[in-house]
C-alpha positions as CSV (number, residue, x, y, z in Angstrom):
1,X,-58.9,29.7,1.8
2,X,-56.6,27.7,4.1
3,X,-53.9,27.3,1.4
4,X,-54.2,31.0,0.4
5,X,-53.9,32.2,4.1
6,X,-51.0,29.8,4.8
7,X,-49.2,30.9,1.6
8,X,-49.6,34.6,2.5
9,X,-48.4,34.0,6.1
10,X,-45.4,32.0,5.0
11,X,-44.4,34.6,2.4
12,X,-44.5,37.3,5.1
13,X,-42.4,35.2,7.4
14,X,-39.8,34.6,4.6
15,X,-39.7,38.3,3.8
16,X,-38.8,38.8,7.4
17,X,-35.9,36.3,7.1
18,X,-37.4,33.0,8.1
19,X,-36.2,29.9,6.2
20,X,-37.5,26.4,6.6
21,X,-35.2,23.7,8.0
22,X,-34.5,20.9,5.6
23,X,-36.4,17.6,5.7
24,X,-33.1,15.9,6.5
25,X,-32.8,17.9,9.7
26,X,-36.5,17.3,10.6
27,X,-36.0,13.5,10.2
28,X,-32.9,13.7,12.5
29,X,-35.0,15.7,15.0
30,X,-37.8,13.2,14.8
31,X,-35.5,10.3,15.7
32,X,-34.4,11.9,18.9
33,X,-37.6,11.2,20.7
34,X,-39.3,9.1,18.1
35,X,-41.8,11.9,17.5
36,X,-45.0,11.4,15.6
37,X,-46.1,15.0,15.6
38,X,-44.8,18.2,14.0
39,X,-45.7,21.6,15.6
40,X,-45.1,24.5,13.2
41,X,-44.3,25.2,9.5
42,X,-47.3,25.5,7.1
43,X,-49.9,23.2,5.6
44,X,-48.3,23.1,2.2
45,X,-44.7,22.6,3.4
46,X,-45.0,20.3,6.4
47,X,-43.2,17.0,5.7
48,X,-45.3,14.0,5.2
49,X,-43.3,11.6,7.5
50,X,-45.0,12.8,10.7
51,X,-48.2,11.1,11.7
52,X,-49.8,14.4,12.6
53,X,-48.9,18.1,12.0
54,X,-50.3,21.4,12.9
55,X,-49.6,24.8,14.3
56,X,-51.5,26.2,17.3
57,X,-55.2,25.6,16.8
58,X,-54.8,24.8,13.1
59,X,-54.4,21.1,12.5
60,X,-53.0,20.0,9.1
61,X,-53.6,16.3,9.6
62,X,-53.7,13.6,12.2
63,X,-54.6,13.8,15.9
64,X,-53.3,16.4,18.4
65,X,-51.3,14.2,20.6
66,X,-48.0,12.3,20.7
67,X,-44.3,13.3,21.0
68,X,-43.6,16.5,19.2
69,X,-40.9,18.3,17.2
70,X,-41.4,22.1,17.4
71,X,-40.1,24.4,14.7
72,X,-40.1,27.5,16.9
73,X,-39.5,30.3,14.4
74,X,-42.4,29.2,12.2
75,X,-44.8,29.9,15.0
76,X,-46.6,33.2,15.6
77,X,-46.2,35.0,18.9
78,X,-49.7,33.8,20.2
79,X,-48.8,30.2,19.0
80,X,-45.5,30.4,20.9
81,X,-47.3,31.4,24.1
82,X,-49.9,28.6,23.6
83,X,-47.2,26.0,23.1
84,X,-45.1,27.3,26.0
85,X,-48.1,26.7,28.4
86,X,-48.4,23.2,27.0
87,X,-44.7,22.5,27.1
88,X,-44.5,23.2,30.8
89,X,-46.5,20.0,31.4
90,X,-44.5,17.8,29.1
91,X,-41.0,16.2,29.0
92,X,-40.9,14.7,25.6
93,X,-40.5,17.7,23.3
94,X,-37.7,18.6,20.9
95,X,-37.4,22.3,19.8
96,X,-35.5,23.6,16.8
97,X,-34.9,27.3,17.0
98,X,-32.7,30.3,16.1
99,X,-29.8,30.5,18.5
100,X,-30.4,33.1,21.2
101,X,-28.2,36.2,21.3
102,X,-26.5,37.3,24.5
103,X,-28.9,40.2,25.2
104,X,-32.0,38.1,24.6
105,X,-34.1,36.8,27.5
106,X,-34.2,33.0,27.8
107,X,-37.3,31.3,26.6
108,X,-39.2,28.7,28.8
109,X,-37.9,25.7,26.8
110,X,-34.3,27.0,27.3
111,X,-34.9,27.3,31.1
112,X,-36.5,23.9,31.4
113,X,-34.3,22.2,28.8
114,X,-30.8,21.5,27.7
115,X,-29.1,22.3,24.5
116,X,-27.9,19.3,22.5
117,X,-26.8,21.1,19.3
118,X,-25.8,24.5,18.3
119,X,-23.6,26.0,15.5
120,X,-23.5,29.5,17.0
121,X,-20.1,29.1,18.6
122,X,-17.1,30.4,16.6
123,X,-16.2,28.1,13.8
124,X,-12.9,27.0,12.5
125,X,-11.6,28.9,9.5
126,X,-13.6,27.6,6.5
127,X,-11.9,25.4,4.0
128,X,-11.3,26.7,0.4
129,X,-14.6,26.6,-1.5
130,X,-16.7,26.0,1.7
131,X,-19.9,28.1,2.0
132,X,-20.2,30.5,4.9
133,X,-22.8,33.0,6.1
134,X,-22.3,36.7,6.2
135,X,-20.9,36.4,9.7
136,X,-18.0,34.3,8.5
137,X,-19.3,31.2,10.3
138,X,-21.2,28.2,8.9
139,X,-24.9,28.4,9.2
140,X,-27.1,25.3,8.7
141,X,-28.6,24.1,5.5
142,X,-32.1,25.4,4.9
143,X,-34.7,25.2,2.2
144,X,-34.8,28.0,-0.4
145,X,-37.3,30.7,-0.3
146,X,-40.8,29.6,-1.6
147,X,-39.3,26.1,-2.4
148,X,-42.8,24.5,-2.2
149,X,-44.0,26.3,-5.3
150,X,-41.6,24.4,-7.6
151,X,-40.8,21.4,-5.3
152,X,-37.3,22.8,-5.2
153,X,-35.1,20.6,-3.0
154,X,-31.9,22.7,-3.5
155,X,-30.5,23.9,-0.2
156,X,-29.3,27.4,0.8
157,X,-27.1,28.4,3.7
158,X,-28.8,30.2,6.6
159,X,-27.4,33.5,7.8
160,X,-28.7,32.6,11.3
161,X,-27.2,30.0,13.7
162,X,-29.5,27.3,15.0
163,X,-29.8,25.2,18.1
164,X,-31.8,22.2,19.3
165,X,-33.1,21.9,22.9
166,X,-34.8,19.0,24.7
167,X,-36.2,18.6,28.2
168,X,-33.4,18.3,30.8
169,X,-34.7,14.8,31.7
170,X,-34.5,13.6,28.1
171,X,-31.6,11.3,27.3
172,X,-30.1,11.8,23.8
173,X,-27.7,9.2,22.5
174,X,-24.4,10.3,21.1
175,X,-25.2,8.8,17.7
176,X,-28.4,10.9,17.5
177,X,-26.5,14.0,18.3
178,X,-23.9,13.1,15.6
179,X,-26.7,12.5,13.1
180,X,-28.3,15.9,13.8
181,X,-24.9,17.6,13.5
182,X,-24.3,15.9,10.1
183,X,-27.7,16.8,8.7
184,X,-27.4,20.4,9.8
185,X,-24.0,20.8,8.2
186,X,-23.6,23.0,5.1
187,X,-23.7,20.8,2.0
188,X,-24.4,23.2,-0.8
189,X,-26.3,20.4,-2.4
190,X,-29.9,19.2,-2.3
191,X,-32.2,18.1,0.5
192,X,-33.4,14.5,0.8
193,X,-35.8,13.1,-1.8
194,X,-36.3,9.5,-0.7
195,X,-39.3,7.6,-2.1
196,X,-40.7,5.4,0.6
197,X,-43.9,3.6,-0.5
198,X,-45.0,2.4,3.0
199,X,-47.5,3.8,5.4
200,X,-48.3,7.5,5.4
201,X,-45.4,8.2,3.0
202,X,-47.0,5.9,0.4
203,X,-50.1,8.2,0.3
204,X,-47.9,11.2,-0.1
205,X,-45.8,9.9,-3.0
206,X,-48.9,8.4,-4.8
207,X,-50.4,11.9,-4.7
208,X,-47.5,13.5,-6.5
209,X,-47.6,14.2,-10.2
210,X,-45.5,11.1,-11.0
211,X,-47.6,9.0,-8.6
212,X,-50.9,10.1,-10.2
213,X,-49.4,9.3,-13.7
214,X,-48.8,5.8,-12.4
215,X,-45.1,6.1,-12.3
216,X,-44.5,4.1,-9.1
217,X,-46.5,1.1,-10.2
218,X,-45.7,1.3,-13.9
219,X,-44.7,-2.0,-15.5
220,X,-42.5,-0.6,-18.3
221,X,-39.5,1.7,-18.3
222,X,-39.7,5.0,-16.4
223,X,-37.3,7.7,-17.6
224,X,-36.8,11.3,-16.3
225,X,-35.0,14.0,-18.3
226,X,-33.8,17.5,-18.1
227,X,-32.0,20.0,-20.4
228,X,-30.1,23.3,-20.1
229,X,-29.5,26.4,-22.3
230,X,-27.1,28.7,-20.6
231,X,-25.0,31.4,-22.3
232,X,-25.4,29.7,-25.7
233,X,-24.4,26.3,-24.4
234,X,-26.9,23.5,-24.6
235,X,-27.0,20.2,-22.8
236,X,-29.3,17.3,-22.4
237,X,-29.6,14.3,-20.0
238,X,-31.9,11.6,-18.8
239,X,-32.0,8.9,-16.2
240,X,-33.7,5.5,-16.4
241,X,-35.4,5.0,-13.0
242,X,-35.8,1.3,-13.6
243,X,-32.4,0.2,-14.7
244,X,-30.7,2.5,-12.2
245,X,-27.6,2.8,-14.3
246,X,-25.5,6.0,-14.5
247,X,-27.4,8.9,-15.9
248,X,-26.7,9.7,-19.6
249,X,-25.9,13.2,-20.7
250,X,-24.4,15.0,-23.7
251,X,-23.6,18.4,-25.2
252,X,-26.1,19.6,-27.8
253,X,-25.1,21.4,-31.0
254,X,-22.4,24.0,-31.5
255,X,-22.3,27.5,-30.1
256,X,-22.0,29.2,-33.5
257,X,-25.4,27.6,-34.5
258,X,-27.3,29.5,-31.8
259,X,-29.3,28.0,-29.1
260,X,-32.9,27.4,-28.0
261,X,-34.6,25.8,-25.0
262,X,-36.6,23.4,-27.2
263,X,-33.6,21.8,-28.9
264,X,-32.0,20.3,-25.8
265,X,-35.4,19.1,-24.6
266,X,-35.8,17.2,-27.9
267,X,-32.3,15.9,-27.6
268,X,-33.0,14.5,-24.1
269,X,-36.2,12.8,-25.5
270,X,-34.1,11.3,-28.4
271,X,-31.5,9.9,-26.0
272,X,-34.2,8.3,-23.9
273,X,-36.0,6.7,-26.9
274,X,-32.7,5.4,-28.2
275,X,-32.1,3.6,-24.9
276,X,-35.6,2.0,-24.9
277,X,-36.5,-1.2,-26.8
278,X,-39.4,-0.8,-29.3
279,X,-41.4,-3.5,-27.4
280,X,-41.0,-1.8,-24.0
281,X,-43.7,0.6,-22.7
282,X,-42.2,3.9,-21.7
283,X,-43.3,6.6,-19.2
284,X,-41.3,9.7,-19.9
285,X,-41.1,12.4,-17.3
286,X,-40.1,15.9,-18.3
287,X,-40.7,19.6,-17.4
288,X,-41.4,21.0,-20.8
């Protein structure tokens, strides 16, 4: 029931315009106060690199103590009130939130805190090809809608500006501010996907599909592949995760022959087999 309720709640928030900050941003926020707790998000989307995570009275994992990073827009109104009461007694919090508009009343953390990052100010004219939001400025990178359903790490560009606030007594080094600014920038690419097999992160990665297949401790070759079939053009590629050489890819067939999704998948498998010695065990990862 928890997953079902959390999914419904998150979908309702996303329909209202909420988008989750990237894990790259959350890592940068975590480093500001060496936080070990995340307040906010949802049980199926909270990043695994926090020692504890939860929202209001709902605890996802870990203990309800420690230095916290708060994702403000992911909280409900009662949860915001609950955290505001707790926040008044603490000085070690970091809040990531939608930038306030001129007519909006200041929230408690804005009164007691200081802003260390914001992209709401007018931006310089964007460069050719650079993504912007509907307001003409650069919003921050965010995860796509319902990204957790497909483990989609592609980023989108937020239409809302974002800010970060810490307690006024909290000292934040210039390099930490620079790191946050860099991660919040519009990349148009993908969010982080770093496999770290130590501590709590080890448990997370070993619980993924690849981890449960034995991919991280596999003694032979591990190869991942993908293919495409767009507008009659087919392509295939693979990447050997052990040899770490440049990924291999090729065009498949001719347009006049017609196309199918199965053909490039088989082509990718063929390429991977051709690059593997007969005596080598092979773990082949694909989405077909």
